MDTraj code that builds the backbone (N, CA, C; nanometers):
import mdtraj as md
import numpy as np

residues = "UNK UNK UNK UNK UNK UNK UNK UNK UNK UNK UNK UNK UNK UNK UNK UNK UNK UNK UNK UNK UNK UNK UNK UNK UNK UNK UNK UNK UNK UNK UNK UNK UNK UNK UNK UNK UNK UNK UNK UNK UNK UNK UNK UNK UNK UNK UNK UNK UNK UNK UNK UNK UNK UNK UNK UNK UNK UNK UNK UNK UNK UNK UNK UNK UNK UNK UNK UNK UNK UNK UNK UNK UNK UNK UNK UNK UNK UNK UNK UNK UNK UNK UNK UNK UNK UNK UNK UNK UNK UNK UNK UNK UNK UNK UNK UNK UNK UNK UNK UNK UNK UNK UNK UNK UNK UNK UNK UNK UNK UNK UNK UNK UNK UNK UNK UNK UNK UNK UNK UNK UNK UNK UNK UNK UNK UNK UNK UNK UNK UNK UNK UNK UNK UNK UNK UNK UNK UNK UNK UNK UNK UNK UNK UNK UNK UNK UNK UNK UNK UNK UNK UNK UNK UNK UNK UNK UNK UNK UNK UNK UNK UNK UNK UNK UNK UNK UNK UNK UNK UNK UNK UNK UNK UNK UNK UNK UNK UNK UNK UNK UNK UNK UNK UNK".split()
xyz = np.array([
    [6.1706, -1.2831, 2.3519],
    [6.1451, -1.2443, 2.2141],
    [6.0310, -1.3425, 2.1489],
    [6.0240, -1.4600, 2.1664],
    [5.9241, -1.5461, 2.1085],
    [5.7805, -1.5038, 2.1523],
    [5.7954, -1.4363, 2.2854],
    [5.6472, -1.4138, 2.3296],
    [5.5999, -1.2821, 2.2537],
    [5.6984, -1.1870, 2.2142],
    [5.6749, -1.0800, 2.1454],
    [5.6253, -1.1077, 2.0151],
    [5.6820, -1.2031, 1.9211],
    [5.6556, -1.2570, 1.8034],
    [5.5137, -1.3215, 1.8169],
    [5.4810, -1.3919, 1.9141],
    [5.3493, -1.4608, 1.9236],
    [5.2461, -1.3555, 1.9330],
    [5.2731, -1.2453, 2.0019],
    [5.1658, -1.1349, 2.0244],
    [5.1514, -1.0642, 1.8866],
    [5.2516, -1.0521, 1.8119],
    [5.2272, -0.9897, 1.6822],
    [5.1550, -1.0737, 1.5845],
    [5.1878, -1.2148, 1.5915],
    [5.1184, -1.2877, 1.5111],
    [4.9805, -1.3025, 1.5430],
    [4.9580, -1.3095, 1.6785],
    [4.8061, -1.3112, 1.7307],
    [4.7366, -1.1912, 1.6815],
    [4.7831, -1.0684, 1.6899],
    [4.7244, -0.9526, 1.6462],
    [4.6961, -0.9631, 1.5002],
    [4.7874, -1.0019, 1.4174],
    [4.7615, -1.0040, 1.2831],
    [4.6530, -1.1077, 1.2372],
    [4.6564, -1.2280, 1.3180],
    [4.5417, -1.3246, 1.2904],
    [4.4131, -1.2684, 1.3309],
    [4.4088, -1.1818, 1.4441],
    [4.2658, -1.1400, 1.4852],
    [4.2201, -1.0236, 1.3843],
    [4.3235, -0.9383, 1.3502],
    [4.2872, -0.8402, 1.2523],
    [4.2337, -0.8934, 1.1275],
    [4.2954, -1.0142, 1.0789],
    [4.2513, -1.0720, 0.9472],
    [4.1270, -1.1286, 0.9749],
    [4.1091, -1.2001, 1.0830],
    [3.9764, -1.2705, 1.1023],
    [3.8606, -1.1654, 1.1118],
    [3.8874, -1.0485, 1.1775],
    [3.7933, -0.9434, 1.1900],
    [3.7453, -0.8787, 1.0473],
    [3.8430, -0.8674, 0.9588],
    [3.8252, -0.8189, 0.8344],
    [3.7489, -0.9167, 0.7450],
    [3.7870, -1.0445, 0.7629],
    [3.7205, -1.1503, 0.6890],
    [3.5583, -1.1621, 0.7463],
    [3.5467, -1.1534, 0.8693],
    [3.4254, -1.1551, 0.9253],
    [3.3346, -1.0525, 0.8710],
    [3.3832, -0.9304, 0.8632],
    [3.3171, -0.8096, 0.8272],
    [3.2777, -0.8260, 0.6574],
    [3.3752, -0.8828, 0.6034],
    [3.3521, -0.9099, 0.4547],
    [3.2301, -0.9965, 0.4249],
    [3.2010, -1.0925, 0.5235],
    [3.0893, -1.1948, 0.5065],
    [2.9555, -1.0977, 0.5250],
    [2.9588, -1.0033, 0.5715],
    [2.8315, -0.9249, 0.5649],
    [2.8130, -0.8244, 0.4670],
    [2.9195, -0.7939, 0.3870],
    [2.9116, -0.7047, 0.2813],
    [2.7991, -0.7377, 0.1703],
    [2.7998, -0.8697, 0.1325],
    [2.6892, -0.9091, 0.0363],
    [2.5535, -0.8871, 0.0876],
    [2.5328, -0.9254, 0.2157],
    [2.3979, -0.9027, 0.2623],
    [2.3649, -0.7516, 0.2827],
    [2.4575, -0.6598, 0.3061],
    [2.4230, -0.5194, 0.3096],
    [2.4039, -0.4657, 0.1715],
    [2.4723, -0.5241, 0.0622],
    [2.4681, -0.4782, -0.0757],
    [2.3366, -0.5167, -0.1214],
    [2.2739, -0.6441, -0.0868],
    [2.1563, -0.6741, -0.1299],
    [2.0328, -0.6234, -0.0553],
    [2.0680, -0.5808, 0.0773],
    [1.9484, -0.5103, 0.1424],
    [1.9207, -0.3819, 0.1006],
    [2.0172, -0.2972, 0.0560],
    [2.0012, -0.1584, 0.0179],
    [1.8910, -0.1556, -0.1030],
    [1.8899, -0.2207, -0.2176],
    [1.7977, -0.2098, -0.3170],
    [1.6601, -0.2613, -0.2761],
    [1.6347, -0.3339, -0.1660],
    [1.5129, -0.3830, -0.1189],
    [1.4461, -0.2613, -0.0623],
    [1.5223, -0.1723, -0.0057],
    [1.4540, -0.0498, 0.0660],
    [1.4119, 0.0490, -0.0368],
    [1.4573, 0.0323, -0.1652],
    [1.4211, 0.1278, -0.2792],
    [1.3357, 0.0650, -0.3758],
    [1.2682, -0.0453, -0.3365],
    [1.1893, -0.1251, -0.4328],
    [1.0748, -0.0328, -0.4943],
    [1.0432, -0.0617, -0.6063],
    [0.9260, 0.0291, -0.6786],
    [0.8054, -0.0503, -0.6036],
    [0.7015, 0.0416, -0.6029],
    [0.5777, -0.0099, -0.5473],
    [0.4636, 0.0260, -0.6698],
    [0.3801, -0.0684, -0.7054],
    [0.2904, -0.0433, -0.7964],
    [0.1599, -0.0860, -0.7623],
    [0.0554, -0.0590, -0.8240],
    [-0.0908, -0.0927, -0.8056],
    [-0.1538, -0.1088, -0.9465],
    [-0.2497, -0.2006, -0.9488],
    [-0.3335, -0.2252, -1.0799],
    [-0.4816, -0.2101, -1.0412],
    [-0.5353, -0.1208, -1.0975],
    [-0.6756, -0.0888, -1.0750],
    [-0.7634, -0.1143, -1.1917],
    [-0.8979, -0.1603, -1.1636],
    [-1.0009, -0.1614, -1.2615],
    [-1.1174, -0.0967, -1.2029],
    [-1.1686, 0.0052, -1.2598],
    [-1.2835, 0.0790, -1.1979],
    [-1.4188, 0.0112, -1.2620],
    [-1.4920, -0.0423, -1.1614],
    [-1.6125, -0.1194, -1.2089],
    [-1.7112, -0.0387, -1.2648],
    [-1.7215, 0.0919, -1.2428],
    [-1.8283, 0.1738, -1.2961],
    [-1.7843, 0.2423, -1.4327],
    [-1.6561, 0.2681, -1.4440],
    [-1.6046, 0.3245, -1.5738],
    [-1.5528, 0.2386, -1.6760],
    [-1.5193, 0.1133, -1.6261],
    [-1.4393, 0.0310, -1.7134],
    [-1.3053, 0.0643, -1.7413],
    [-1.2450, 0.1689, -1.6787],
    [-1.1095, 0.2032, -1.7092],
    [-1.0183, 0.1037, -1.6192],
    [-0.8981, 0.0897, -1.6739],
    [-0.7964, 0.0061, -1.5967],
    [-0.6616, 0.0993, -1.5967],
    [-0.5766, 0.0657, -1.5003],
    [-0.4471, 0.1335, -1.4856],
    [-0.3652, 0.0531, -1.4084],
    [-0.2438, 0.0561, -1.4398],
    [-0.1224, -0.0283, -1.3766],
    [-0.0266, 0.0661, -1.3754],
    [0.0152, 0.1106, -1.2494],
    [0.1186, 0.2191, -1.2371],
    [0.2172, 0.1930, -1.1217],
    [0.3454, 0.2390, -1.1536],
    [0.4342, 0.2333, -1.0380],
    [0.4085, 0.3669, -0.9861],
    [0.3692, 0.3734, -0.8407],
    [0.3504, 0.5042, -0.7841],
    [0.4576, 0.5516, -0.6765],
    [0.5627, 0.4551, -0.6667],
    [0.6639, 0.4752, -0.5850],
    [0.7935, 0.4327, -0.6405],
    [0.8907, 0.5263, -0.6589],
    [1.0151, 0.4636, -0.7209],
    [1.1274, 0.5574, -0.6688],
    [1.2429, 0.4974, -0.6501],
    [1.3748, 0.5687, -0.6072],
    [1.3324, 0.6530, -0.4758],
    [1.2730, 0.5775, -0.3860],
    [1.2536, 0.6340, -0.2586],
    [1.1506, 0.7566, -0.2356],
    [1.0666, 0.7648, -0.3478],
    [0.9642, 0.8704, -0.3569],
    [0.8482, 0.8461, -0.4326],
    [0.7164, 0.9274, -0.3909],
    [0.6044, 0.9167, -0.4692],
    [0.6260, 0.9655, -0.6224],
    [0.5785, 0.8962, -0.7182],
    [0.5838, 0.9592, -0.8521],
    [0.4738, 1.0449, -0.8865],
    [0.4823, 1.1689, -0.9031],
    [0.3866, 1.2745, -0.9196],
    [0.2805, 1.2221, -1.0320],
    [0.3498, 1.2011, -1.1452],
    [0.2527, 1.1625, -1.2536],
    [0.1666, 1.0453, -1.2346],
    [0.2109, 0.9509, -1.1629],
    [0.1328, 0.8308, -1.1280],
    [0.0319, 0.8726, -1.0267],
    [0.0623, 0.9586, -0.9329],
    [-0.0384, 0.9954, -0.8394],
    [-0.1530, 1.0627, -0.9081],
    [-0.1107, 1.1457, -1.0041],
    [-0.2293, 1.2172, -1.0834],
    [-0.3222, 1.1273, -1.1606],
    [-0.2478, 1.0207, -1.2265],
    [-0.3093, 0.9194, -1.3141],
    [-0.4201, 0.8377, -1.2141],
    [-0.3636, 0.8063, -1.1039],
    [-0.4476, 0.7336, -1.0180],
    [-0.5711, 0.8084, -0.9633],
    [-0.5280, 0.9348, -0.9242],
    [-0.6482, 1.0189, -0.8721],
    [-0.7486, 1.0328, -0.9864],
    [-0.6963, 1.0548, -1.1088],
    [-0.8072, 1.0626, -1.2223],
    [-0.8951, 0.9199, -1.2348],
    [-0.8252, 0.8206, -1.2162],
    [-0.9002, 0.6934, -1.2265],
    [-0.9996, 0.6811, -1.1168],
    [-0.9651, 0.7181, -1.0000],
    [-1.0470, 0.7098, -0.8715],
    [-1.1428, 0.8324, -0.8615],
    [-1.1610, 0.9077, -0.9585],
    [-1.2388, 1.0318, -0.9435],
    [-1.3881, 0.9742, -0.9101],
    [-1.4674, 1.0802, -0.8749],
    [-1.6121, 1.0463, -0.8560],
    [-1.6624, 1.0359, -0.9953],
    [-1.7082, 0.9038, -1.0180],
    [-1.7550, 0.8769, -1.1686],
    [-1.8986, 0.9356, -1.1835],
    [-1.9607, 0.9761, -1.0817],
    [-2.0939, 1.0427, -1.1015],
    [-2.0799, 1.1870, -1.1671],
    [-1.9893, 1.2583, -1.1044],
    [-1.9559, 1.3881, -1.1445],
    [-1.8317, 1.4321, -1.2113],
    [-1.7526, 1.3399, -1.2238],
    [-1.6137, 1.3467, -1.2905],
    [-1.5215, 1.4312, -1.2066],
    [-1.5590, 1.4624, -1.0736],
    [-1.4656, 1.5616, -1.0058],
    [-1.3492, 1.4680, -0.9655],
    [-1.2357, 1.5386, -0.9759],
    [-1.1028, 1.4705, -0.9259],
    [-1.0602, 1.5390, -0.7996],
    [-1.0136, 1.4587, -0.7096],
    [-0.9421, 1.5087, -0.5927],
    [-0.8116, 1.4292, -0.5682],
    [-0.6925, 1.4789, -0.5362],
    [-0.5921, 1.3967, -0.5102],
    [-0.6086, 1.2867, -0.4122],
    [-0.5735, 1.1611, -0.4559],
    [-0.5782, 1.0552, -0.3509],
    [-0.4517, 1.0713, -0.2674],
    [-0.4896, 1.0381, -0.1343],
    [-0.3793, 1.0433, -0.0454],
    [-0.2699, 0.9226, -0.0737],
    [-0.1586, 0.9579, -0.0859],
    [-0.0578, 0.8579, -0.1180],
    [-0.0438, 0.7515, -0.0039],
    [-0.0763, 0.7876, 0.1128],
    [-0.0676, 0.6827, 0.2175],
    [-0.1834, 0.5753, 0.1903],
    [-0.2954, 0.6137, 0.1305],
    [-0.3789, 0.5183, 0.0958],
    [-0.3309, 0.4206, -0.0075],
    [-0.2630, 0.4661, -0.0858],
    [-0.1871, 0.3796, -0.1922],
    [-0.1018, 0.2806, -0.1352],
    [-0.0132, 0.3415, -0.0495],
    [0.0830, 0.2538, 0.0201],
    [0.0214, 0.1473, 0.0965],
    [-0.0938, 0.1781, 0.1642],
    [-0.1757, 0.0843, 0.2458],
    [-0.2266, -0.0425, 0.1562],
    [-0.2663, 0.0174, 0.0340],
    [-0.3223, -0.0891, -0.0723],
    [-0.2180, -0.1729, -0.1174],
    [-0.0974, -0.1158, -0.1348],
    [0.0079, -0.1941, -0.1769],
    [0.0451, -0.3063, -0.0819],
    [0.0599, -0.2552, 0.0510],
    [0.0733, -0.3474, 0.1595],
    [-0.0333, -0.4663, 0.1779],
    [-0.1507, -0.4285, 0.1494],
    [-0.2633, -0.5305, 0.1537],
    [-0.2446, -0.6259, 0.0361],
    [-0.2179, -0.5876, -0.0846],
    [-0.1962, -0.6682, -0.1875],
    [-0.0853, -0.7613, -0.1663],
    [0.0241, -0.7089, -0.1065],
    [0.1366, -0.7995, -0.0755],
    [0.1009, -0.9094, 0.0198],
    [0.0261, -0.8748, 0.1313],
    [-0.0248, -0.9721, 0.2152],
    [-0.1133, -1.0792, 0.1582],
    [-0.2032, -1.0363, 0.0709],
    [-0.2814, -1.1363, 0.0066],
    [-0.2167, -1.2312, -0.0919],
    [-0.0790, -1.1849, -0.1179],
    [0.0051, -1.2750, -0.2041],
    [-0.0408, -1.2551, -0.3480],
    [-0.0822, -1.1425, -0.3734],
    [-0.1345, -1.1229, -0.5203],
    [-0.0781, -0.9923, -0.5694],
    [-0.0600, -0.9806, -0.6931],
    [-0.0544, -0.8555, -0.7695],
    [-0.1666, -0.8341, -0.8553],
    [-0.2748, -0.9058, -0.8109],
    [-0.3929, -0.8836, -0.8914],
    [-0.4522, -0.7380, -0.8940],
    [-0.5351, -0.7254, -0.9934],
    [-0.6013, -0.6055, -1.0025],
    [-0.7093, -0.5775, -0.8971],
    [-0.6968, -0.4511, -0.8493],
    [-0.7994, -0.4117, -0.7420],
    [-0.9250, -0.3635, -0.8257],
    [-1.0360, -0.4262, -0.7936],
    [-1.1644, -0.3757, -0.8556],
    [-1.2068, -0.2664, -0.7639],
    [-1.2209, -0.1509, -0.8275],
    [-1.2685, -0.0309, -0.7384],
    [-1.4201, -0.0055, -0.7553],
    [-1.4821, -0.0033, -0.6372],
    [-1.6208, 0.0319, -0.6480],
    [-1.6410, 0.1830, -0.6152],
    [-1.5665, 0.2291, -0.5321],
    [-1.5719, 0.3768, -0.5050],
    [-1.4444, 0.4237, -0.4466],
    [-1.4022, 0.5268, -0.5077],
    [-1.2761, 0.5907, -0.4622],
    [-1.3203, 0.7340, -0.4066],
    [-1.2808, 0.8438, -0.4849],
    [-1.3173, 0.9719, -0.4306],
    [-1.4618, 0.9875, -0.4545],
    [-1.5332, 1.0500, -0.3690],
    [-1.6742, 1.0925, -0.3681],
    [-1.6778, 1.2465, -0.3472],
    [-1.7386, 1.3322, -0.4312],
    [-1.7704, 1.4516, -0.4104],
    [-1.8828, 1.4747, -0.2883],
    [-1.8703, 1.5968, -0.2227],
    [-1.9686, 1.6132, -0.1246],
    [-2.1159, 1.5879, -0.1646],
    [-2.1401, 1.6226, -0.2896],
    [-2.2863, 1.6084, -0.3339],
    [-2.3163, 1.4670, -0.3601],
    [-2.2134, 1.3877, -0.4172],
    [-2.2354, 1.2457, -0.4298],
    [-2.2544, 1.1735, -0.3015],
    [-2.1674, 1.2154, -0.2229],
    [-2.1773, 1.1330, -0.0784],
    [-2.3127, 1.1784, -0.0056],
    [-2.3462, 1.2992, -0.0173],
    [-2.4835, 1.3238, 0.0397],
    [-2.5937, 1.2485, -0.0200],
    [-2.5907, 1.2353, -0.1392],
    [-2.6958, 1.1507, -0.2090],
    [-2.6964, 1.0234, -0.1739],
    [-2.5853, 0.9549, -0.1451],
    [-2.5588, 0.8046, -0.1075],
    [-2.5936, 0.7927, 0.0367],
    [-2.5796, 0.8981, 0.1111],
    [-2.6055, 0.8886, 0.2603],
    [-2.7409, 0.8931, 0.2858],
    [-2.8224, 0.9869, 0.1960],
    [-2.9600, 0.9780, 0.1937],
    [-3.0296, 0.8626, 0.1809],
    [-2.9589, 0.7766, 0.0827],
    [-3.0271, 0.6736, 0.0298],
    [-2.9898, 0.5462, 0.1445],
    [-2.8782, 0.5479, 0.2105],
    [-2.8346, 0.4336, 0.2833],
    [-2.7707, 0.4731, 0.4150],
    [-2.7948, 0.4085, 0.5229],
    [-2.7404, 0.4351, 0.6631],
    [-2.5903, 0.3669, 0.6614],
    [-2.5661, 0.2920, 0.5727],
    [-2.4264, 0.2452, 0.5583],
    [-2.3213, 0.3425, 0.4990],
    [-2.3777, 0.4671, 0.4594],
    [-2.2696, 0.5622, 0.4092],
    [-2.2617, 0.6826, 0.5229],
    [-2.1513, 0.6993, 0.5574],
    [-2.1331, 0.8062, 0.6558],
    [-2.1310, 0.9424, 0.5944],
    [-2.2042, 1.0276, 0.6504],
    [-2.2100, 1.1723, 0.6117],
    [-2.0763, 1.2531, 0.6046],
    [-1.9762, 1.2009, 0.6852],
    [-1.8537, 1.2493, 0.6829],
    [-1.7495, 1.1541, 0.6419],
    [-1.7841, 1.1067, 0.5315],
    [-1.6905, 0.9897, 0.4840],
    [-1.5573, 1.0404, 0.4424],
    [-1.4624, 0.9632, 0.4686],
    [-1.3219, 0.9861, 0.4191],
    [-1.3089, 0.9757, 0.2733],
    [-1.4003, 0.9090, 0.2009],
    [-1.4012, 0.9169, 0.0539],
    [-1.3922, 1.0677, 0.0062],
    [-1.4612, 1.1495, 0.0657],
    [-1.4612, 1.2885, 0.0204],
    [-1.3195, 1.3677, 0.0574],
    [-1.2340, 1.2934, 0.1128],
    [-1.0978, 1.3612, 0.1316],
    [-0.9793, 1.2799, 0.0648],
    [-1.0380, 1.1874, -0.0273],
    [-0.9429, 1.0960, -0.1004],
    [-0.8630, 1.0174, -0.0009],
    [-0.9149, 0.9501, 0.1042],
    [-0.8447, 0.8754, 0.2054],
    [-0.9271, 0.7500, 0.2243],
    [-1.0050, 0.7106, 0.1256],
    [-1.0840, 0.5814, 0.1465],
    [-1.1142, 0.5233, 0.0151],
    [-1.1236, 0.4005, 0.0124],
    [-1.1579, 0.3351, -0.1154],
    [-1.2359, 0.1890, -0.0889],
    [-1.3214, 0.1698, -0.1626],
    [-1.3999, 0.0316, -0.1579],
    [-1.3488, -0.0493, -0.2814],
    [-1.3140, -0.1746, -0.2425],
    [-1.2322, -0.2626, -0.3303],
    [-1.2814, -0.4098, -0.3131],
    [-1.2463, -0.4990, -0.4078],
    [-1.2398, -0.6323, -0.4226],
    [-1.1408, -0.6894, -0.5073],
    [-1.1005, -0.8009, -0.4918],
    [-1.0136, -0.8626, -0.5852],
    [-1.0739, -0.9934, -0.6426],
    [-1.1257, -0.9834, -0.7577],
    [-1.1887, -1.1086, -0.8158],
    [-1.1233, -1.2312, -0.8055],
    [-1.1857, -1.3379, -0.7727],
    [-1.1075, -1.4688, -0.7513],
    [-1.0400, -1.4975, -0.6106],
    [-1.0440, -1.3794, -0.5428],
    [-0.9835, -1.3883, -0.3934],
    [-1.0936, -1.3861, -0.2907],
    [-1.0631, -1.4463, -0.1865],
    [-1.1783, -1.4407, -0.0818],
    [-1.1804, -1.3161, -0.0231],
    [-1.2979, -1.2720, -0.0213],
    [-1.3257, -1.1202, 0.0465],
    [-1.2813, -1.1121, 0.2025],
    [-1.3139, -1.2201, 0.2725],
    [-1.2839, -1.2344, 0.4025],
    [-1.1286, -1.2130, 0.4209],
    [-1.0554, -1.2824, 0.3420],
    [-0.9131, -1.2812, 0.3353],
    [-0.8521, -1.1417, 0.3125],
    [-0.9253, -1.0755, 0.2271],
    [-0.8866, -0.9313, 0.1856],
    [-0.9046, -0.8461, 0.3263],
    [-1.0289, -0.8669, 0.3698],
    [-1.0634, -0.7889, 0.4911],
    [-0.9555, -0.8117, 0.6040],
    [-0.9258, -0.9313, 0.6186],
    [-0.8294, -0.9786, 0.7286],
    [-0.7082, -0.9273, 0.7115],
    [-0.6589, -0.9202, 0.5898],
    [-0.5325, -0.8543, 0.5533],
    [-0.5271, -0.7087, 0.5960],
    [-0.6329, -0.6407, 0.5510],
    [-0.6371, -0.4975, 0.5798],
    [-0.6496, -0.4901, 0.7310],
    [-0.7272, -0.5589, 0.8103],
    [-0.7342, -0.5456, 0.9576],
    [-0.5911, -0.5504, 1.0174],
    [-0.5177, -0.6693, 0.9734],
    [-0.3783, -0.6987, 1.0247],
    [-0.2988, -0.5816, 1.0303],
    [-0.3027, -0.4977, 0.9223],
    [-0.1992, -0.3949, 0.9128],
    [-0.2420, -0.2752, 1.0039],
    [-0.3640, -0.2699, 1.0594],
    [-0.4061, -0.1489, 1.1415],
    [-0.3682, -0.0189, 1.0879],
    [-0.3844, -0.0074, 0.9555],
    [-0.3585, 0.1218, 0.8909],
    [-0.4753, 0.2283, 0.8830],
    [-0.5902, 0.1921, 0.9510],
    [-0.7111, 0.2752, 0.9423],
    [-0.8344, 0.1857, 0.9479],
    [-0.9349, 0.2402, 0.9038],
    [-1.0656, 0.1796, 0.9083],
    [-1.0963, 0.0744, 0.8008],
    [-1.1535, -0.0294, 0.8524],
    [-1.1906, -0.1559, 0.7627],
    [-1.3333, -0.1822, 0.7600],
    [-1.4062, -0.1820, 0.6620],
    [-1.5506, -0.2111, 0.6615],
    [-1.5634, -0.3385, 0.5711],
    [-1.6635, -0.4200, 0.6242],
    [-1.6818, -0.5422, 0.5572],
    [-1.8165, -0.5466, 0.4823],
    [-1.8260, -0.5608, 0.3668],
    [-1.9763, -0.5653, 0.3069],
    [-1.9825, -0.6859, 0.2122],
    [-2.0002, -0.8052, 0.2789],
    [-2.0058, -0.9290, 0.1961],
    [-2.1192, -0.9397, 0.0986],
    [-2.2291, -0.8691, 0.1367],
    [-2.3435, -0.8869, 0.0464],
    [-2.3146, -0.8078, -0.0888],
    [-2.2506, -0.6809, -0.0645],
    [-2.2157, -0.6034, -0.1781],
    [-2.0857, -0.6309, -0.2483],
    [-2.0209, -0.7343, -0.1792],
    [-1.8916, -0.7927, -0.2291],
    [-1.7706, -0.6914, -0.2336],
    [-1.7479, -0.6089, -0.1291],
    [-1.6483, -0.5234, -0.1332],
    [-1.5982, -0.4981, 0.0141],
    [-1.4649, -0.4588, 0.0214],
    [-1.4193, -0.4077, 0.1579],
    [-1.3871, -0.2654, 0.1455],
    [-1.4288, -0.1950, 0.2426],
    [-1.3754, -0.0489, 0.2644],
    [-1.2357, -0.0387, 0.3273],
    [-1.1608, 0.0438, 0.2815],
    [-1.0311, 0.0650, 0.3432],
    [-1.0051, 0.2055, 0.3515],
    [-0.9745, 0.2632, 0.4666],
    [-0.9332, 0.4014, 0.4822],
    [-0.8158, 0.4206, 0.5718],
    [-0.7613, 0.5394, 0.5687],
    [-0.6424, 0.5835, 0.6549],
    [-0.6880, 0.6589, 0.7625],
    [-0.7913, 0.6608, 0.8245],
    [-0.8437, 0.7249, 0.9227],
    [-0.8090, 0.6563, 1.0515],
    [-0.8700, 0.6841, 1.1662],
    [-0.8387, 0.6068, 1.2791],
    [-0.8683, 0.4626, 1.2692],
    [-0.7924, 0.3750, 1.3426],
    [-0.8110, 0.2278, 1.3393],
    [-0.9500, 0.1811, 1.3936],
    [-1.0293, 0.1140, 1.3298],
    [-1.1617, 0.0919, 1.3567],
    [-1.2003, -0.0236, 1.2644],
    [-1.3063, -0.1109, 1.2939],
    [-1.3588, -0.1964, 1.1974],
    [-1.5214, -0.2110, 1.2229],
    [-1.5823, -0.2409, 1.1147],
    [-1.7240, -0.2655, 1.1172],
    [-1.7707, -0.3716, 1.0085],
])
top = md.Topology()
chain = top.add_chain()
for i, resn in enumerate(residues, 1):
    res = top.add_residue(resn, chain, resSeq=i)
    for name in ("N", "CA", "C"):
        top.add_atom(name, md.element.get_by_symbol(name[0]), res)
traj = md.Trajectory(xyz[None], top)
């Protein structure tokens, strides 16, 4: 009989220990869930129009349609005022880049969307502009972060392998796109 009582006591002990052990992980699980739902935001300043925007573009596990429209309007072709929806993946990549640079600083935009006519004009003037630029698809942006090292910005973008990264130190900007991974 003592052996039977020992087995019951042992089972109770093991069951209690297992429940207590599982309880230790509950706070970690509870804290981990909100991190997956964190809002994502970006701050922009368009160097050609002087417009600024600070918007949450991702909340509650989804892109925010009104914010995407506002960002697309800010990143319009400033020469023609043509607006094209900016690919949300580009915004997510930019948010990851700003996280890596350790800044929530404002991204200074040199070029967002470009209409085909604007892109053609720029390509005629410079060999640095692709005739089939991803800017025309809302999948590319040229940026800098004032007060931040341009090379560090480029390195952060390269490390994510999220698409193309062009480095233009003389013009003081980095090109980022969500096309195939490449660098120049």
